[in-house]
N, C-alpha and C positions, 0 to 999 in steps of 0.2 A: 124377257131379260135381255139385253144386247150386252155383245162380247165387251169387255175392257181391255184397255191399253196392257195392262199387268198379262192379259192373255196372249196376246200375240208379240212376243219377244224371243230375240235370239235364233232368227230364221234368217238363212241365207237369200232364200227366194220364194216370195209370192204374189203368183201371176193370176188375175181376174179375165176372164176370157181372151189369155193369150198375152196380155198386155200387163206391164207392172202396175202394182196398185200399192195404196198407202194404207196405214193403220187406221186413220180416220176413215178412208173410205168403206173398208170393211166393217167399222164399227156402225156406220150408216146405215149398210145394207142391213146389219143383221138384227137392226131395230124392227124388220118386218117380218123377220122368220118365227117359223114355231118353234117349241121348245125341242123336236125332234131334230128337227134341221138343224139349229144351235149345237146341240150335240155333235152329231155328225162332222161340223166345222171343228167343233173344238177337239173330235178326236185326231180329225186330218192335221191341225196345226203342231199337236202333239209328235205324232208319229211321221207325218208326210204322206203325200199321194195326193190323189183327184178326186173331188165329189160335184157333183151338179146339183145347184140350189133353184128350182125354178128353172129360169133361163140363164142364169150364172154358172159357169165353170172355175172352181177355185182349184188351184193345183199349188202345192209346198212342197219346197225341195228343202229338206233338213240338212246342215253341215254334218259330213261324215265325221265321225272320230274315228279317229287314227290310233290304231292300238298296236304296241310293239312288245315283242318277247325279249328284245335285247335291251341291254341298261345301256 
């Protein structure tokens, strides 16, 4: 099962091998991944970080949530 557009949303920055990528490119790549590889990428998309799938390095930078104790 490949990734869907809904899975890839609300992200600041996604890079593939050090360069910017698009949702469509990730979806196309995900069609050839195993279930375990897809689970790893889904987890990285949720929490941010880096992972290597085959020869591709995927890095995700999540937007920082700003919390304030002052009203």
